[in-house]
C-alpha positions in Angstrom: 7.8 6.4 -115.9 7.3 2.7 -116.6 8.2 1.4 -120.0 5.6 2.4 -122.6 3.6 4.7 -120.3 2.7 8.2 -121.3 0.6 11.2 -120.3 -1.7 13.5 -122.3 -2.4 16.8 -120.5 -4.8 19.5 -121.8 -4.4 23.2 -121.0 -7.5 23.1 -118.8 -5.8 20.5 -116.6 -7.5 17.4 -117.9 -5.1 14.4 -117.9 -5.2 11.0 -119.7 -3.0 8.1 -119.0 -1.8 6.5 -122.2 0.5 4.1 -123.9 3.4 5.2 -126.1 3.3 3.8 -129.6 5.8 6.3 -131.2 9.0 8.0 -130.3 10.0 8.8 -126.8 10.0 12.3 -125.5 7.6 15.2 -125.3 5.4 17.1 -127.8 3.4 20.3 -127.4 0.8 21.8 -129.7 -2.8 22.5 -130.3 -5.1 19.5 -129.7 -7.6 18.9 -132.6 -9.7 16.0 -133.6 -10.1 14.4 -137.1 -13.2 12.5 -138.1 -11.8 10.6 -141.1 -12.2 6.8 -140.8 -9.2 6.1 -143.0 -6.2 8.0 -144.4 -4.1 8.3 -141.3 -0.9 8.3 -143.4 -2.2 11.3 -145.5 -3.1 13.1 -142.3 0.3 12.5 -140.7 2.1 14.0 -143.8 -0.3 16.9 -144.4 1.8 20.0 -143.7 -1.4 21.9 -142.5 -1.1 20.0 -139.2 2.2 21.6 -138.3 2.0 22.7 -134.7 -0.9 20.4 -133.8 -1.6 17.2 -131.9 -4.2 15.2 -133.8 -6.7 12.9 -132.2 -8.4 10.4 -134.5 -12.0 9.8 -133.7 -12.2 6.5 -135.5 -11.2 4.0 -132.8 -9.0 1.5 -134.7 -6.0 2.9 -136.5 -3.1 1.2 -138.2 -5.0 -1.7 -139.8 -3.5 -1.4 -143.2 0.0 -0.2 -142.2 1.8 2.5 -144.2 3.5 2.5 -147.6 5.7 4.8 -149.7 2.9 6.0 -152.0 0.1 7.4 -149.7 2.0 10.4 -148.5 1.1 14.1 -149.0 4.5 15.6 -148.4 8.1 14.7 -147.9 7.6 13.7 -144.2 5.1 13.9 -141.3 4.6 17.4 -139.8 2.2 17.1 -136.9 3.5 17.5 -133.3 1.8 14.5 -131.9 -0.7 11.7 -132.7 -3.5 10.3 -130.4 -5.6 7.2 -131.1 -7.9 4.9 -129.2 -6.3 1.6 -130.2 -3.3 0.7 -132.4 -4.0 -2.4 -134.6 -1.5 -5.2 -133.7 -1.7 -6.4 -137.3 -1.0 -4.4 -140.5 -2.8 -6.3 -143.3 -2.6 -4.8 -146.8 -0.7 -6.0 -149.8 0.6 -2.4 -150.3 2.0 -2.0 -146.8 5.8 -1.6 -146.4 5.9 -1.3 -142.6 3.6 -1.0 -139.5 2.3 2.4 -138.4 4.2 2.1 -135.1 7.5 1.6 -136.9 6.8 4.6 -139.2 6.0 6.8 -136.2 9.2 5.9 -134.5 11.3 6.3 -137.6 10.0 9.8 -138.1 10.4 10.7 -134.4 6.6 11.4 -133.9 5.3 11.3 -130.3 2.2 9.1 -130.5 -0.1 7.4 -127.9 -3.0 5.0 -127.8 -5.2 3.6 -125.0 -6.9 7.1 -124.8 -10.6 7.6 -124.5 -10.8 9.5 -127.7 -14.6 10.0 -127.4 -14.2 11.8 -124.1 -11.3 13.9 -125.5 -13.3 14.8 -128.6 -16.3 15.9 -126.5 -14.0 18.1 -124.4 -12.6 19.8 -127.5 -16.1 20.2 -129.0 -17.5 21.8 -125.9 -14.5 23.9 -124.8 -12.7 24.4 -128.1 -9.3 23.5 -129.3 -6.6 24.0 -126.6 -2.9 23.6 -126.0 -1.8 20.2 -124.9 1.3 18.1 -124.1 2.1 14.5 -124.7 5.0 13.0 -122.7 6.7 9.6 -122.2 9.2 11.1 -119.9 7.2 13.1 -117.3 5.5 11.0 -114.5 3.8 14.0 -112.9 0.9 15.4 -115.0 1.0 18.6 -112.9 4.5 19.4 -114.0 3.6 18.6 -117.6 0.6 21.0 -117.3 3.0 23.8 -116.3 4.9 23.3 -119.6 1.7 23.1 -121.6 0.5 26.4 -120.3 3.9 28.0 -121.0 4.0 26.6 -124.6 3.4 29.2 -127.5 -0.1 29.6 -128.9 -0.8 29.0 -132.6 -2.4 32.4 -133.1 -0.1 35.0 -134.5 2.6 32.4 -135.4 4.0 32.0 -138.9 4.3 28.2 -139.4 4.4 28.4 -143.2 8.1 29.2 -143.4 8.7 25.9 -141.6 7.0 23.7 -144.1 7.5 25.4 -147.5 10.0 24.3 -150.1 13.4 26.0 -150.1 13.8 26.3 -153.9 11.4 26.2 -156.9 10.9 22.8 -158.5 8.8 21.2 -161.3 6.3 18.5 -160.4 7.2 15.7 -160.1 10.6 16.8 -158.7 13.8 14.8 -159.6 13.7 11.6 -157.6 10.2 12.4 -156.3 11.6 12.7 -152.8 12.5 9.1 -153.1 8.9 8.0 -153.2 7.7 5.2 -155.4 4.6 7.0 -156.6 2.6 5.5 -159.5 3.4 7.2 -162.8 -0.3 7.7 -163.3 -0.2 10.2 -160.5 2.1 12.4 -162.5 0.2 12.2 -165.8 1.0 15.1 -168.1 -1.2 14.0 -170.9 -4.0 16.6 -171.2 -7.6 15.6 -171.7 -8.8 16.5 -175.2 -10.7 19.5 -173.8 -7.8 20.8 -171.8 -4.9 22.9 -173.0 -1.3 22.4 -171.7 -1.4 25.1 -169.1 1.5 26.3 -167.0 0.4 26.5 -163.3 2.6 28.0 -160.6 1.8 26.7 -157.1 2.8 28.9 -154.2 3.8 26.4 -151.5 2.4 27.4 -148.2 2.4 23.7 -147.2 1.1 22.1 -150.4 -0.2 18.6 -150.5 1.0 16.3 -153.2 -2.5 15.5 -154.4 -3.1 19.2 -155.4 -0.1 18.8 -157.7 -1.3 15.4 -158.9 -4.7 16.7 -159.8 -3.3 19.6 -161.8 -0.9 17.3 -163.6 -3.7 14.9 -164.4 -5.4 17.7 -166.3 -2.3 18.1 -168.5 -0.9 21.1 -166.6 2.8 21.8 -166.4 3.3 22.5 -162.7 6.0 24.6 -161.0 6.1 24.9 -157.2 7.6 28.0 -155.7 8.4 28.8 -152.0 5.9 30.8 -149.9 8.3 33.7 -149.8 8.4 34.2 -153.6 7.4 37.7 -154.7 4.8 38.5 -157.3 7.6 39.5 -159.7 9.3 36.1 -159.2 6.1 34.3 -159.8 5.2 36.3 -162.9 8.7 35.8 -164.3 7.8 32.1 -164.7 5.0 33.3 -167.2 2.2 31.2 -165.6 -1.2 30.8 -167.1 -2.6 30.6 -163.6 -1.5 30.6 -160.0 -2.6 28.2 -157.2 -2.3 29.4 -153.6 -1.9 26.2 -151.6 -3.1 24.9 -148.2 -0.8 25.3 -145.2 -0.7 25.5 -141.4 -1.3 28.2 -138.8 -2.7 31.7 -138.6 -3.0 33.3 -142.1 -2.7 36.8 -140.6 0.9 36.0 -139.6 1.9 35.3 -143.2 2.2 38.9 -144.2 4.7 38.4 -147.1 2.3 36.1 -148.8 -0.6 38.6 -148.4 1.5 41.3 -150.1 2.5 39.0 -153.0 -1.1 38.0 -153.6 -2.2 41.6 -153.7 0.5 42.2 -156.4 -0.7 39.2 -158.4 -4.3 40.3 -158.5 -5.2 41.1 -162.1 -1.9 39.7 -163.4 -3.0 36.0 -163.5 -6.0 33.9 -162.7 -5.8 32.5 -159.2 -7.2 29.6 -157.2 -6.9 29.6 -153.4 -7.2 26.4 -151.4 -7.7 26.3 -147.6 -4.9 28.6 -146.3 -4.7 30.1 -149.8 -8.4 31.0 -149.5 -7.8 32.7 -146.2 -4.8 34.6 -147.5 -7.0 35.8 -150.4 -9.6 37.1 -147.9 -6.9 39.1 -146.2 -5.4 40.3 -149.5 -8.9 41.6 -150.4 -8.8 43.7 -147.2 -10.9 41.5 -145.1 -10.5 39.7 -141.8 -10.0 36.1 -140.6 -11.1 34.6 -137.3 -10.3 31.4 -135.3 -13.0 28.7 -135.2 -13.8 27.1 -131.8 -12.4 23.7 -132.7 -11.8 23.9 -136.4 -12.9 21.6 -139.2 -10.8 18.5 -139.5 -12.1 15.4 -141.3 -13.6 13.8 -144.4 -17.3 14.2 -143.9 -18.2 17.9 -143.9 -21.2 18.9 -146.0 -20.8 22.0 -148.2 -23.3 23.5 -150.6 -22.3 24.9 -154.0 -24.6 28.0 -154.3 -24.4 28.0 -158.1 -25.9 24.5 -158.5 -27.5 23.8 -155.1 -25.5 20.6 -155.0 -24.2 19.4 -151.6 -20.7 17.9 -151.6 -19.2 15.8 -148.8 -15.8 17.4 -148.4 -12.4 16.9 -146.7 -11.4 19.8 -144.4 -8.5 20.8 -142.3 -8.4 24.4 -141.0 -8.7 26.4 -137.8 -9.4 29.8 -139.3 -12.2 31.2 -141.5 -12.8 34.3 -143.6 -15.2 37.0 -142.5 -16.6 37.9 -145.9 -18.6 40.8 -144.6 -15.4 42.5 -143.6 -14.1 42.7 -147.2 -14.4 46.3 -148.4 -16.6 47.2 -151.4 -18.3 43.8 -151.6 -15.8 42.8 -154.3 -16.4 39.0 -153.8 -19.4 36.8 -153.6 -19.9 33.6 -151.6 -20.0 30.5 -153.8 -19.9 27.7 -151.2 -21.3 27.4 -147.6 -20.7 24.9 -144.8 -24.0 23.3 -143.9 -22.8 22.5 -140.3 -22.0 26.0 -139.1 -22.7 28.3 -142.0 -19.1 29.4 -142.4 -17.8 30.5 -145.8 -16.4 27.7 -147.9 -15.8 29.4 -151.2 -15.5 32.8 -152.8 -15.3 34.3 -156.3 -14.1 37.8 -157.2 -16.8 39.7 -159.0 -14.4 41.3 -161.5 -11.1 39.3 -161.6 -10.6 35.6 -162.5 -10.0 34.5 -158.9 -11.7 31.5 -157.2 -11.1 30.1 -153.7 -12.2 27.2 -151.6 -11.9 26.7 -147.8 -12.1 22.9 -148.1 -9.8 20.5 -150.0 -11.0 19.6 -153.5 -8.1 17.2 -153.8 -9.2 15.3 -150.7 -6.5 12.7 -149.7 -7.9 11.4 -147.6 -11.6 11.6 -148.2 -14.4 11.8 -150.8 -13.9 12.9 -154.4 -17.0 15.0 -154.7 -15.1 18.3 -155.3 -12.3 17.2 -157.7 -14.3 18.9 -160.5 -13.1 22.2 -159.2 -9.7 21.9 -160.7 -11.4 21.5 -164.1 -13.5 24.6 -163.3 -10.2 26.5 -162.6 -8.6 25.4 -165.9 -11.8 26.4 -167.7 -11.6 29.8 -166.1 -8.0 30.2 -167.3 -8.8 29.1 -170.8 -11.7 31.6 -170.9 -9.3 34.4 -169.8 -6.7 33.5 -172.5 -9.2 32.8 -175.3 
């Protein structure tokens, strides 16, 4: 192919000519679209996007460059990145390099000059599907063959590919080399908050979950996804957070088993994948959404207050609450776009969960209060 040219090919045979703005090569994954207007660096480094090729619906990306602070994990995880137009200028006093250089440095296949409106409409109408992005293949038909032969995301455990290898305290020594403001790691509790020890099971945790817990004065320990309930409880936590993460929750069987063993032993909060894993640990089912929820503008209603929050979301699966035996949980939050379950509470045990991201990053801050609600729940248990 000519220098800088690329192809995007969907599983249904739709093909888009494009321009390469990242690394050379090929990438395969599930095509999804994200409706956030800003926060592309947080999206790139969100481990929940492992195995996916992300299309940004906002047309102009890269305006403010990238920096060493606005990351949500130690590196980018998505398979590929699709935008309408890369900004030729990165103008922000915090920027340390242009987006294009960042993508190439991290070996991310990325393209622009794509009609992202048309691509988004296809995914909305037909659902998420496998795709391939290539700077090496000049024949889209040959690329299509490889797309259709690529593995599906359903039934695949992607958590083991993004979790930490060893337990660590937050912030970790060296903070992965990131110059993150010290305020993000605040361990000074608010007057109304005790110094709680929270263990976070890392299924693909975003840094802002850890920052939010630390800002409430919590001592935070992060443990690998494969940690057993016994290993978690040996840390003597006041509470356990089940983090976000990528892929099909039903494939993460070891986590489901550990969560079942933790029930009744410590208060728990599940976020995104953690919420889905809780649903499975309760004995329920999860199912795949047609095109998932990805973006920073999803309306969710808190049933206890009637308040509507604008939320950040990134998930492809949802919990079927009616499949949980014994009606042991109640729905606390509902998505106003499609009626899917966005929050659950166990009727007897101190366990809460949210399908959306209360820590945002990127997105609105409407739901940050939920971390305080969780620490209040812990304090009530230990009172």
